[in-house]
C-alpha positions as CSV (number, residue, x, y, z in Angstrom):
1,Q,24.3,3.6,-43.9
2,V,27.8,4.7,-43.1
3,H,28.8,4.8,-39.4
4,L,32.1,6.2,-38.1
5,V,32.7,5.9,-34.4
6,E,35.8,7.5,-32.9
7,S,37.2,6.7,-29.5
8,G,40.4,7.1,-27.4
9,G,40.3,10.7,-26.6
10,G,41.0,12.2,-23.2
11,L,43.1,14.4,-21.1
12,V,46.9,14.2,-21.4
13,Q,49.8,16.3,-20.3
14,P,52.1,18.0,-22.8
15,G,54.6,15.4,-24.1
16,G,52.2,12.6,-23.6
17,S,50.6,10.2,-26.1
18,L,47.2,9.0,-27.1
19,R,45.9,6.6,-29.7
20,L,42.6,7.4,-31.4
21,S,40.5,4.7,-33.1
22,C,37.8,5.0,-35.7
23,T,35.6,2.0,-36.3
24,A,33.7,2.0,-39.6
25,S,30.6,0.2,-40.9
26,G,28.2,0.4,-43.7
27,F,30.7,0.5,-46.6
28,T,33.6,-1.4,-48.0
29,F,36.3,0.0,-45.7
30,S,39.2,-1.5,-47.5
31,S,38.2,0.4,-50.7
32,R,38.2,3.9,-49.3
33,A,40.8,6.4,-48.2
34,M,40.4,7.5,-44.6
35,R,41.2,10.8,-42.9
36,W,41.5,12.4,-39.5
37,Y,40.5,16.0,-39.1
38,R,40.4,18.2,-36.0
39,Q,38.7,21.3,-34.9
40,A,39.8,23.5,-32.1
41,P,37.5,26.0,-30.4
42,G,37.0,29.0,-32.6
43,K,39.0,27.5,-35.5
44,E,38.0,25.8,-38.7
45,R,38.2,22.1,-39.1
46,E,41.6,21.0,-40.5
47,L,42.9,17.9,-42.1
48,V,45.5,16.2,-39.8
49,A,46.3,13.0,-41.6
50,S,45.1,10.7,-44.4
51,I,45.7,7.1,-45.5
52,T,45.0,5.7,-48.9
53,V,43.8,2.2,-49.9
54,S,47.4,1.3,-50.6
55,E,48.4,2.7,-47.2
56,S,50.2,5.8,-48.4
57,T,50.0,8.4,-45.8
58,S,50.2,12.2,-45.6
59,Y,50.2,14.6,-42.7
60,A,49.7,18.3,-41.9
61,D,53.0,20.0,-41.3
62,S,52.0,20.7,-37.7
63,V,51.9,17.0,-36.8
64,K,54.6,15.5,-39.0
65,G,57.0,13.4,-37.1
66,R,54.7,13.2,-34.1
67,F,51.4,11.6,-35.4
68,T,51.1,8.3,-37.3
69,I,47.9,7.2,-39.2
70,S,47.4,3.5,-39.8
71,R,44.5,1.2,-40.8
72,D,43.4,-2.4,-40.1
73,N,41.1,-3.5,-42.8
74,A,40.3,-6.7,-41.0
75,K,38.9,-4.6,-38.1
76,N,37.4,-1.8,-40.3
77,T,39.4,0.6,-38.1
78,V,41.7,3.5,-38.7
79,Y,44.0,4.7,-36.0
80,L,45.8,7.9,-35.2
81,Q,48.8,7.5,-32.8
82,M,49.7,10.9,-31.3
83,N,52.9,11.3,-29.6
84,S,54.8,14.4,-28.1
85,L,51.4,16.1,-27.7
86,K,51.3,19.8,-27.5
87,L,48.9,22.3,-26.0
88,E,47.9,23.3,-29.5
89,D,46.8,19.7,-30.4
90,T,43.7,20.3,-28.1
91,A,40.7,19.8,-30.4
92,V,37.8,17.5,-31.3
93,Y,39.2,14.8,-33.6
94,Y,37.0,13.4,-36.3
95,C,37.4,10.6,-38.8
96,N,36.2,11.0,-42.4
97,T,35.6,9.1,-45.6
98,V,33.8,9.6,-48.8
99,W,31.4,6.9,-49.9
100,R,29.3,7.1,-53.1
101,G,30.0,10.8,-53.3
102,V,28.9,11.6,-49.7
103,V,31.3,12.9,-47.1
104,N,30.8,11.0,-43.9
105,W,31.9,12.1,-40.4
106,G,32.0,10.5,-37.0
107,Q,30.8,12.2,-33.9
108,G,34.3,13.1,-32.8
109,T,36.4,12.5,-29.7
110,Q,37.8,15.2,-27.5
111,V,41.5,15.5,-27.0
112,T,42.7,17.9,-24.4
113,V,46.4,18.6,-23.8
114,S,46.9,20.4,-20.5
115,S,49.3,20.5,-17.6
């Protein structure tokens, strides 16, 4: 059974930084692309960043240059380093992977950017 557990969210001032972690189990982590999504109140869930098996990365335009996705296959963990945070980055952040045709989500971690 796939488990994805996010952590690292919290309250931060504009311009601040946070690092989110997602620890995975129940599948061969090193063989799957991993993604970070977010969902703000009243909005649809959106893809923020993704990282492939070969560690190629891609980002939403809104976070390019500010967020960095990375992975540590030895720890079965994917990270999202978020710098220069803005009010509009406030959302619940989820990690995601697809395993054997099933889309899997973690429970999410809240990020609140506020002065």
